[in-house]
Every structure is written in structure tokens, then in C-alpha cells.
C-alpha positions, 0 to 999 in steps of 0.5 A: 237832228239838232243835238244842241236843241235836244240836249237843251230840252231834255227829252222824255223817252217812253215805252210801255215798260219804261219812262226816261226823263230828266232827274228832278229834285223829288227823285233824290230820296229814291236815288239815295236809297238805290245808291246806298245798296252795296250791290248797286254801289259796286255795279255803278262803280264798275260801270263808271270805271269802264267808261273812264277807260 
């Protein structure tokens, strides 16, 4: 697999229940709403700290 090509051309991965794609500018309002929630903010911060270590 050519990872350079894959990472340059961000892939869309889709199943019946979920679709993963590159973020777009129009996603910003929903992301702001999601990360403004205190529970989500706490969970994301914990995950980031785990990944740093």
C-alpha cells in the first residue's frame, strides 16, 4: 500500500452505520457544539493526554 498517496488523498471510509471523511469548513458549527459540551471536552482531553504519553 502506498501510504503517501493514501494520506495525500484522504480516504472516505463508509459502512452501513458510519462514514469517515476529511473534515470540511462547513463541519465547524457542529464540531464547536460537540466540543463545547463539558462531558465531551473532558473525554477528549483525557484521550489526548493518554496519547501524549
